[in-house]
N, C-alpha and C positions, 0 to 999 in steps of 0.2 A: 568352665568353657565360656568364651565370649558370646554374648547373645547376638543373633542375627535377626534382622527385620526384613520385610518384603517392601520393595520399592514401588512407589506410585509414579506413573508417567502420564503426560497429557495424551488423551485419547481422541477427544472430539471437541469442536467449538461450533456452536450454532447460535442463531438469534440475531446475527449482524448481516444485514443486506448490503449496506454501503456505509463506510465510516467517513467521518467529517474531515479527516486529515488529508485526503487526497482527492484527485479528480477522477472522472469516468471517461471512457473512450470506447468507440466502436472498433471492431476488427475490420479488415479490408473488405470482407464479403457483406457486411451490414447485417448479418444474421445474429451475431453474438455481441454482447456488451461486456466490457471488462469493468467490474466494480470492485474496488479494494475493500476488504473486510478486515480491518486491523492489520495483522501480519500476513494475511492471506490475500489472494487475488481470485475473486469469483468470476467465472465465465457463465453469463446468463444467456439462455436462448430467448430472444426477445418475443417471438410469436407465442411460444409455449409458456413463457414466464417462469421457467425452471432453471435452477443452477445446475448446468451439465458437468462442469469441472471446477475443481478448486486447485489453484496453483500455490503450493506452499513449500518452503525450503525444509529439507530434512533437518530435524533438530540435532545437529552434530554436537553442539555444546549445550549444556543445560542452563544457559544464561537467559537473561530477559529477552523476550521476542520483540523485534523492532517493527514499528508500523510502516506500511507502505505510504510514501509521501507523494509520489507522482507516478503516472502511468502513460506510456506512449506506445501506439501500435504502428507497425510498419506495413508496407504494401504486400509483404509475404505473410507467413503464419507466425512470424516472430513478434513478441511483445516485450517491452522493457519496463521494469518497475524499479523505481528508486526508493531507498529506505531512509529511515531517520538517522542511521549511523553513517550515511554517505556512500554506502555500497549500492551497486546497480546489478540486478539480475536480468538476464535475457532468457525468456522462456519460448519454447516451441509449443504453440497452442494446440496443434494437432496431436502431438505426442503427450502433452501435459508434463514435460520434463524441463528442468533448468539446464540450458545449454552452457552458460558460463556466468561467473560472478566477476564484476569489475570493481576494483577498489581504487579510489583516487581522491574522493572528497573527504574533508574533515568535518563537514557539517551535513545536515539533512539535505537531500536532493530536492530542489524546488522547481526544476524545469527539465524536461526531456523532449527531444524532437529528432525524428529520423529525417534523412534527406529523401527525395522522391523515390530513388532506387531502393533504399533500405540498406545501403552498404555502410553508411556513416551514421553515427549517433552523437548528438551533442547533449551535454548535460550541464546544468547550472545548479549552484548550491548556496547554502547560507554562509559558506566560507568565502564568498565573493568571486569564486573562480569559475571559468568555463572550461570544460575538458571535451576534446574531440576524440571519439573512440572509433576504431576500425572494427566493425561488427564481424566481418568475415575472418579477419586475423585474430579476433578476440583480444585486442590489445589497445592500450591508450596511445594516441599519436602525439598530442601535446596539450599543454595547459595554457590558457590565455588569461592574463591578469591585467587589471586596470580599473575595474569597477570598485567603488568604495563601499558598497552595501550589497545585500542579498540579491542574487539573480532571480528575476521573476518570470521571464519567458525568453524563448529562442526561436529563430526562424531562419531557414536556409534560403539563399537567393542564387540566381545564375547557375542552375543545375548543380547546386552544392558547392560552388566555388567561393561563395561569400556567406557569412553568417552575421545575423543581426541579433544583438542581445539587449535586453532591457533590464533595468535594475531599480531598486528602491532609492538609488542615489540621484534619480530624476533625469538620467542620461540614457540615450540610445547609443550603442557602439556598433559600427560596421567593421567586421574583421575580414581580411583577405586570407583565405585558408591556404593559398598557394605559397605566399610569402610569410604567412603567420604573423601578420602585424595588423594594428588597428588603422583602418583607412579613414574613418570619419567618426566624429563625435557629434551627435545631434542633441542640442539643448532646447529649451523653450518651455518645458513642462514645469508647472508650479508645484507639483506634488509627485509622490512616488508613482512610477509607471508599473502597473500591475499585470498588463497583458498586451501582447502584440500579435498580429497575424497578417499574412499577405494572401491576396486572392490567387487562384490557381494559375492565371495568366501572368502573374507577377507585375501587374500594372500599379496597384495601390498597396501601400502598407498602412495599417491602422493601429493606433495606440490608444489604450484606455488607462486612465489614471483617476485620481480623486477630483480632478478638474471637472467643471460642469460640461465640458465639450469633449467629443472624440476628435483626435487629430489624425489627419490623413497626409501621407507622403507619396509622391511619385517615385517610382523605381527606375533608375537608369541602368541599362544593360550594356555590357561590353560589346555584344554582337551588333549593336546599332551604330558602331564606329563613332562614338562620342556624341551622337545626336540623342539627347535624352527624351524620355516621354514627356518631360516638362514642356518641351517645345511644341508638343501636340496640344496640350491642354493648359499650359501656363503662359507666362509672359516671355518675351524674347530675351535671349542672353546676348551680351555684348560680343563683339568680334575681336576685341583686343586680346593679346597674348596672355595677359595676367588672368583674365576671367576664364579663358579656355583651360589654362593650367589648373585653376581652382576647380573648374567643373570636372576635370579628369578624375579627381578623387571624390567628387560629390555623387554618391550612389543614391542617397535619399534627398529629395527636394520637397520642401514644405508645399502642400497643395491647398490645405484649408481645414476648417473645423465644422462640426455639426453639433448643435446644442442637444444635450440629452434630456429626457423627460424626468428621470429620477435624480435626486440629490445625493444618493448613496454613491460610494466609490465603485468604480468598475472592477469586477473580479475576473471576467473572461471576455475576450472578443474573438469570434471565430467566423470565417467564411465557410459556406457549405462547399461540397466537392465540385459542383458545377459553377460556383462563383457568382450565382445570381442572388444570393441572400447573405446578409451579414447579421449575426446575432451578438448583442451586447448584453451580457449578464452582469447585474450589479450585485453588491453584497447585501441584498434584500430579497424581496419576494418576486421581482419582475425580471423579464428578459425582453429587451426591445429588438424587434426584427426589422431590418432595413432591406428594401429592395435595391439591388445593384443594377442600374440601367446600363445597356450596352452603349457603344460609342455613338451610333446613329441616333438612338433615343435621347441620349444626353445632349447631343448637338441640337436636336429639334426643340428640346425643352429650353435650352439656352437662347435659341432664336426667338421663341415665343416670349421669353422674359424680356429680351431686347426690344421686341416690337411693342410690348406693353409700356416699357419705359419711354420709347419714342412717342407713343400716343399721348403720354402724360405731359411731355414737354411742349413748350409753346410752338406756334406755327413757324415763327422766324428761325428758331433753332433747328426745327425739322428740315426746313428748306436748306439751311447751311450744311447740315449733315448729309443730305441727299446729294448736294453739289459735290462735296468732298468724295462721296462714295462713287459718283459717276466719273469723277476725274481719275480715280484709281480703283478699278474694279477688283484687282488682285488683293488689295489690303482689306477689302470688304469681306472677302471669303476668309482670309486669314484671321481678321478681327472677330468674325462671328464664331470661328472655331476656338480662338484663344481665350474667350471669356467663359468657357465652361468651368463652373465652380462645383464645389463639393455637393451642395444641395441639388444640382442638376443630375448628379450621378447616383447619389444615395438618398433614397426616399423612405421615410418611416412607414412601414406596412402595418404593423400592429404591435401590441404589447401582450406578452403571455404572463399571466399572473398565477403563481402557485400558492398552495395553502400555507406553506412554511418557508423559511429562508432557504434560498437555493445555494448549494455548495458548488456545483459545477454543471456544465452542459456539454453535449456532444451531438453533432449532426450525423445522421445516418448517411454513409457514403452512397447508398443506393437510393435514388429518388423514386418515391411511390408513384403509381399511375394516376391516382385521383387527387393528389395534392402537390404542393410545391416542394415540401421537404418533411422529414420526420426528425423530431428533436427529443433527445433524452435528457432528463434533469435528475440530478441527485440532490435530495433535500437533507437538511441537517437533523431531521428526526427519523433517520434510518429508513428512507423511502426512496424508491425509484419511480419516476413518472415519465410517460411517453406522450408527446403531443404531435398531432398532425397539423402542419402549418399550411393553411389555404390562403388564397388572396383576400377573402373576406374576414375570416376569423380563424382561431386555432381551437382545436378540440382535443380533449384528453382521450387517448385511445386505450391506455393500459396503465395500471399502477401495480407495482410489486411491493406488497406491504405485509402479507400474512406471515411471512417467515421470520418476523422479528418485532420486538416492542418499539413503540414510538419514543420511549424515554428509558431511563435506567431501570434495571431489574431490582425490585426492593425485597422480594422474598422468593425462595424456592422450597418446595415441599415434595417429598417422594411418597408414593402410596405404600401400603404395608407389604405388597408383593414386588415392589420396585419396578412395576411395569409402566407406571405413569409418573410424570413430573409436572407439577403445577408451578407456574411463575406468575407473579403479580407485578403490575406497573401502575402508572398514574391514571390510566383509563381503560385498561384491559387485563383480563386473566387469560393465560394461554396454557393449554394442556399439550405436553410434548411426549414423544416416545424417547426416553433417555438413551436407548441403545443406538438408535439411528439418527436422532436429532431432528426428526420431522415433526412439524406442528400439526397436531390432530384437531384441536378445537381453539377457537378464539371467541371469548365472551366479553362483551362490553361491561365495564364495572366502574366503581369509584376508585379512589386512590388506595390500592391494597397495600397494607404494611405487613401483614402476616396471613398465614393460611394453613389449612390442614385438609387432607383427603380422608374422608370417612372410610372405614373398612368396607370391602367389597367394591370399592372404586366407582360407585354410582353417583355419589354426591361429594361436594367439597364445600368448605367454609372459608370465607375471606373476611378478615377484619380490616376496615377502611379508616381513613384519616378523619372522616366526619362522624365516627362513632357508631357506624352501622355494621351488622354482620350480614353478609350476602351469602345465600345458599345457592350453590351452583349445581345444576343438573348436568353431570359430565356426559351422559349418553346423548342427550339432545343438544348439548352445547348452548344452554339457555340459563338465565338467572331466574330461578323459580320463586325466590322470596327474598325480601330485604327486611331485616329486623332492626328496629331502633334499639340498640343495645346499651350505648353509653353516651354520656354528655360530652366526652372528649374523645380523642383519637384512640382506636383500639391498637395498642402497641404490641401485644403479645397474645398468642393463642396456644394452649397446650392441651393435648388429649389426656383423658383419665384412663390409665391402663385397666383392661378387663371390665370396663363399664361403658354404657352408652352415653358418654358425656364428655364435656371439655370445659376448660377454664379460660376466661379472658381477663386481661389486665389493661387498664385504660389510664389516660391522663386525668380523668375525673376523680382519681383517688380510689376507684372501686375495683375489687376483684370479684367477678361474678362466676357462679357455677351453673352450667347449663346441661340439660338433658335433651337428646334428640330421639325422636321416634317417627315411624312412618304412619301417617294418619290420612284419612280422607275428609277434607273439610267440606262443610255444606256448600253446595253450588259448584263443586269441582268434580270432574269426570273420574280422575284416577287418584290413587294414593300418592302422597308426597311427603318428603321429609320435613318435619317441623321441629323447631327448638323452643324450649321453655326454660325460663330462669328459675332455678331451684333455690339458690342461696346467694346472698350478697354480703361481701365483707368490706367494710370501710377502712382504708388506710389513712395515715396522716400526711401523705405526700403523693406526688404523681407515681403511678406504677409503670415501670419501664419493661420489666421482663417477669414472666411467670414460668416456673418449672415444677414438675411433679415427679416424685421418686417412683421408680418402676414398680414398687410394691404398693403404691398409692397410699403410703403412710404419711408422707410429708408433702407440703406445698411450700415452695420457696418463692419469695416475692422481692424483686429488686426495686428500690425506691430512688427517687431523685435526690435524696439526702445522702447518697453514696453508700448506703447500708443494704444488706440483704436480710430480710426477716424469714426465718424458717418456722412454720406453724404445723400443728397436727391437722391432718386432713379431715378427720371425722368431727373433732370438737372445735376446730379453728383456734385452739389455745396456742399461746406463744411457746416456742421450744428453744430457738437459738437466734442470736443476732450476730451477723458476720460483718465486722467493720474493719477497715484498714485501707480501702481504696481512697485516693485523694479526689477523684472525680466520679460521677455516677457510673454504675454498672450497666453496660449496654447489652450484655449477653451472658448466659450461664447454662450449665447442663449438669445433670446428675448421672453418675456411672450406673451401669446395669445392675451391679451388686449392691447399690445404695450406700457404698462406703465413702465415696468422694463426691464433692461438688466443686466445679471449676467456674470461676467468674472472670469475665473479660471487661475491661473498663476503658473509659476515655483517657485515663492516665497512662495508656499504652502497656499496662501490666496485665498478666494473667496471675490469678491467685488460686492455689489448690488448697481446699479445706477438707478436714475430716467431718463427716456428717454425724459422727457419734458425739463428739464434744465441741464441735465448732472451732477447732484449733486450725490455724493457718500452717499447712505443711511447708509451703514454699511460695514466695512471690517471684515471678519471672518477668524480666523486661522483655516482652515478646515481640512487639512491633514498633516501627518508627512513627506510627500514628495510632489513632484510636483503634481498639480491638472491636470489630463489629459483629463477629459471630464465633461461637466455639461449640464443639460437639464431640462427645465420646464416640469411639467405635464400639459397637454393641459387643457385650461380653468381654471387653478388654479395658485396660486403663490407658490405652492410646487415645489421643484426641487430636482434632484438627482445629486450627484457629485461622480466622481471616481478618485482615485489617485494611485501613484506609491507605496503607503504604503499598497496595497492589499485590501483596504477597499472601500465599496460603502456606501455613506451617504445620508440620506433623510432629507431635510431641509424645514422649513417654512420661506419664504422670507419676509413675513410681520412682523413676530415676531422675525426674525433673530435667530431662535432656531434650534438646532439639534434635530430631531425627532427620527431617528433610525440609527443604524450602522449595515450594512449587511456584515458579515464576511463569507468567503468561498473560495475566490481565494488564490492560493499559490504563486503568483508572481504579478508583476505590472499589474494593470488594465489599459488597453489602451483606451477603448471606451465603450460607452453605447448607448442604444436606448430605447425609451419609446413608448408604444402603444398609439394609438389615444385616447382611453378611459381611459388610465392610469391604466388598470387592470394588466399589467405586465411590467417588465423591463428586458432588455437583456444586459448582459455585456460580453466583450471579453477581454482576458488577455494574458500575456506573457507565462502563463503556458499551453497555447494552448486550454484551455477550454472555452466554451461559456455557461454561466449560465443564467437561467431564474428565476426571482423572482416574485411571484404572490401576488397580493393584496388579503388579506383574509377578512372575515367579523368580525374578532376579533378587537374590539376597544382598544386603549391604550391612556394614558395621559402623557403629557410631564414630570410631576413631578415624576410619577412612573418609567419612563425610566431612569431619572436621578438617582433615588435611586438604581435601578438595576445596573447601571454602577458603582456607588460607591461600591456596594456590591461585584461586580466582581473584582474591584481593591483591595478590602480588602482581598478577597479569594486568589487573586494572590500573595499578600504579605504573607499570611499564607503558601501557597505552597512554596514560597521562604524560609520561616523559616523551613519548613519540610526538605528541601534539604540542610539546613545549609550553605547557600552560603556566609553568612557574618562571619561564624565561621572559625578560622584558620584551614588549612588543617591538617588532622591527619597524622601520620606516614604511610608509605606504608604498605599494608596488609602483615601479616606474611605468610610464605610459606604454600600454600594449606589450608588457613583458611576457616572454614565453618560458615555460618551465616543463619539467618532466610530468607526465600524466599520473604516474603511480604514487603510492604513499607507503611508508614503512608500517608493516603490521607484524603480528605474531607469526603469520604464515611465512613472510619474507625472511624473518630471522631464522626460523626453523629450516627454510630452504638453504640459507647461507651456511648454516651448521652442517647440513647434509652434503653440500658441495665441498666444504673444507675437509670433512671426514673422508669423502671419496678420494680427494687429492692425496691425503695422508696415506690411505690404504694403498693407492696406486703407486706412490713413491716407494713404500716399503717393498711392494711386489717387484718393482723394477730393480731395486737393490738386490733382492734375492735372486732374480733372473741373472743379473750381472755376475753375482758370486758363483752361481751354478755354471755359467759359461766359463769362468776362470778355472773352476775345478776340472771341467772337461778338457780344457787346453793343457792342464798339468797331467792329464792321463787318468784322473780319478773318475770312474764312471758312477755317477750318482743320479738317480731318477728324481726329477724336479716335482715336488708336491705343490700344486697351486693352492692358493688361499680359498677356503670354502666360501668365505664371505662374498667373494667376487663373482659367484654364480657361474663360473666357467668362462667369464669374459676376460678379454685382454685389458691391461691397465687403462689404455686410452678409451676403450669402449665402456668401461665401468664408470669413468668420469662423465662420459657423454650421456650415459643412462641417467645419472643423477641430475644432469642439466635438463634432459628431455622431460623428466618428471615434474619440473617446475612449470606452473601455469604461465602462459605467454604474458599475461598482464603483470605478473610479479617478477619477471626476469630482470628488468632494469634495477629495481630496488634491491634484489638479491645480490647482483653483481656490485652494486655501489657499496655494500657492506663488507665486501671481501678485502682483506689486507693486501698491500702491494706485493708481498712475497708470493701469496697464493695466486694473485692475478697474473704474475709472471709465469708461474707453473701452468696456469690454465692456457695462456697464449702459446706455450710450447706444444700443447696437445692439438691445437687447432689445425695444424698442417695435415695431421692424420685424418681428421674428420672430414675435410673437404672432398675426399675421394668418394664419399657417399652423397649422391646428388640430392637426396631428400633432406639432408641436413645443412645445405649451403646457406639457406636463409637464416637458420639458427646461428650458424657460425659467424655470418656477417653481423648479426645483431650483437653477439658476444664481443667480437673484436671491436666494433664501433664504440660500444659502451665503455669497454676497458681503456681504449685509446683516449676517449674524451675525459674519462675520470682521472687517469694516471699519466696524462700527456707529459707534464714537466719531469716527472720521475723517470719515465721511460727514456726520454731524450738524454738525461744525465747518467743513465745506467749503461755501462759498456756491454754487459752480458746480454742486454735486451736487444742490441742491434742485430745480432745474427738471427734471432727469432723473428723480429719484425721484417727483415729482408726476405726470409723464406716465405713468411705469410703473405707479404706483398706480391711476390711473384706468383704464388699458387692461387690466391684468392681472386685476383682480377681475371685470371684465365677461367676459373670455375664459374664465376658470376656471368662471364660472357657466354659460356656454354649454356647455362640455364636460360639466359635471355634469348639465345638463338633457338633453343628448344621451344620456349613459349611462343616466340614469333612464328616459328614454323607451324606449330599447332593452331595458332590463331588464323594464319593464312589459309590453312587447310579447312578449318571450320567456315571461314568466309567463302571459300570456293564451294563447299558443300551447300552453303546457304544460297548462293547464286544459282547453283544447279537446281535446287528445289524450287526456287522462285521462278526459274525459266520453265519448269515443267507444269506448274499450276498457275491459275489466273489470280489467286490471292497473294497479297504481299506477305513475305515471311514474318515481318514484325507483327502482323495482325494475327499470326497463328495462335499465340498464347491467349489473346483476348477471345478469339473465336472458340478455342477449346474450353475456356472458362464459361463462355456463354452456353455451349452445348451441354456442359456438365450441370449448370444451373437449371436448364430446361428439363434435363433428365430427372433431377432431384424434385422439381415441381411436379412432374408427372407422377413420380413415386408417391409423393405426399398426397396428391389428388386421389390416387388409387387406394391408398390406406384409408383416407377419409371416407371414400365411397363404401369400402368394405365395412368399416365401423358403422356407418349409417344403415347398411343392409342388415348387419347383425342386430342393431337396435330395433329395426322394424320387425325382424323375425321374433325377437323377444317380446315386443309389444303384442304381436299376433297371438303368441303362445299364452301370454298373460290374460288377454281378453277372451281367448278361446272361441273366436268366431269362425267356426268350421261348419259347413253344411254337408251332412253325410246322406248319401242316397242309397 
């Protein structure tokens, strides 16, 4: 009988507060902050400092998880997240569900921006393309090509009618979204443009690059009838026809520059919601906050500057100037206004300095009462900080840091009853609950390389890089003692079974045996755990790993000379030498029955040895990089290995077979720990995440898994073919070229197959129906048996069902892959579908795409003319009916709106904002009530504890 194994699946990920790959952003209410944590999106309640929700895609395929690369929030509850594979997911934050997935980009998404209403979403990517998406229709509208390098930022202008894109090719491009072409190309930057933003009133657009200054542009609006904002604050424009024609397309007019304080490149520039502050975050530790003065203040500042200049000039020049001014009073006013420069509008308020490099910033959309604004920062050491910006200085109000390590997780250790998990990092030890992923204790420590939790879970030991052993009191969350153990880093620590002791191996060539006991030292109040060195064994090279057999008979020591020495535990006499690895052994473990020892090395191999004679049973090429951790599942010969190739692998050491590959980590996996029962595995990584993999009840077979892996490799090759990696690169895109928004994927190919199958089944059914009718006319009474596959639907309805099941985003690419013969069949069915008013939009899209794709063939095919004639007659009429219905409903809603406005004193458009205001007031009251209740409860408890009662 074929042996079945139980599958391990990803169960929990914890330890990551915010990842460095992406930005952070507030939601529209200002209560929650979206912070991407690798492939997930965390929703943090800012006041409570708690992660209330985690938005993550259901793992439909067991492939590698892709990191979130950009986040954008809309004015509603929707939030968009872009991923490293170019896909975009739109989430409903209230429900915590994924509304739709949009596939269009071939590279990682690097910029996302909603328009003000939240109906359109623009996305930019490493593939140099900008795509505009219809959020309501969940489909791509068009793709804009023209940039020569990665898109870095996007911003909408003119109520979403224009789009400005910035790129690493040093150019800004202004796109007209109505005509879908590039209106203006703005040059002048000497280095890559990294970020752009426009103030809420759309007066100024600011760009940040690696240049030493911030550049500002005036924005011209179509509503101003050709009179640009430049004429208010800039120089006059000529009246000749040539300049007016040129100005017609000039949306952005250069306004000026401001010198920055920092020499690092700009990472982000953002205005706050009220538009009175501008934040410029550099790729370092600082954020420069600028005050944006309004028009009146900036004019006054410019006048004062002019007056100072006049005073400095000689008396003769002043007299001449005043005579000219008196001669033409109008030009004096115009002149005083026209010389408003960038320093008159933007004034450096202060510089916010963080403890580490800042990854991204986000202004809170709600302005606090006691300060100008609230600013959230994400740092590159897994930390969120919140600052209150005041006119004098900025103060840190909150830091979210306890739920994760500041740097990579170097070791993970489970307690004997699996109730506690200890992880070590460069400056802290954290105790976790492995089932919930909550952090229970955080203890400051040295650079911990290894650790163990003493039985009964009261104490833990940590071996550090500087040769110390730190004794951690788990209950109180303190470091009770630090023991100077070794002259070099403590690389490995192993507990001695059935004894009160452990063994440490160090880079100082020593293997030391320790005993621990609970003693009360002189001068101390209580008993504490203390350790004492019992024996020391000198090796002839650096000790990398120490392992002890479960019966405490042997101790195995891996050395820097690529060998493993096995010695008797009691006498420390030499027993075996295991040699064969080409590079040093980094990890090893001995099975529970003491028969096998497995070693993992920097040469990417696992070697399985017999502990009786020291013979190598098998050498397995296990990982694409160094093997960092290996461990047997207790009471079995199954084992897990982890490597620098980001993979965790499950093996059968008797059959020497790979059972499972667990993908999920985004960087090198340093360590792993397996529970006593083998029901879960915990891994720690360089990406600062700790992942738990649970054993499920789902059985699997080795052959099936091999087939799956081959299929995945085949699909990966297909995806490579989609992206035309092996085809010679085409010419650079023409200026402002427009293309389809979607891209060919495995899903679109599957959808095409399903449509072709439906068409074939429907054609066979139609033939059978025709034959049945013929038999009836001949007088043969035969009852027609419909095809079971068609689920009782008519042939045309069955084909329509197949098309309706395709996601709206994939429809174009699905139809593009259809052969002409099938496209012709599909067109013949469309006349039946138009009778259903709900499907008119779908039918229009299908007909339009098929006509655009097969235009020349349709013209030259005589049989297609009759179909096209019928479709033309019906489709126009049906579309007109739908438009009339929509127009009637809109007019009725407008009428109802006017009626409601006439009955009340408040304007209708203010109703939503008023409702939101009332709701926020109610929520504040509820919060205040709960706070007062908790305070009363605390006071009662205090009274009870003190017991101050007077009885008469």
